[in-house]
C-alpha positions, 0 to 999 in steps of 0.5 A: 500500500505504501507504494501507492500512497507516496510519490516517487520522490520520497517513496523509498524513505517513506516506505522505510519509515512505515516499515520501521513504525511497523516493527516498533508497533510489533515490539510494543505489542510483544512487550506489553502482551504479557502484562495485558494477559496477566491483568485481563486473563481470558480477555487479553485479546479484547484491547486488540480486537477494539483497536483492530475495529477502530483501525478498520473503520478508519481505513474504510473512511480515510484510505481511498481505492487505488486499483486501476489508477495511475500514481498521478490520479492517486496523488490528485485524490489525496490532494483534493482530500487535503484541501477540504 
């Protein structure tokens, strides 16, 4: 998805940043899960399900459909959303 979101000029740097954030979030989940599991016992999955639902709804609202569009069309759509 990052290949469609960012223009060619910054695509490599932006993709690296996104991958780094992904690894950081994975680290946070891995480190915090034992504490969450101890605190919530059998319901340790609930915070993750809630976050997943929130991010799913945000993605539906904020991420435009990019299939079949050129990079220029995608950037124009992001620019038009930014101007609102």
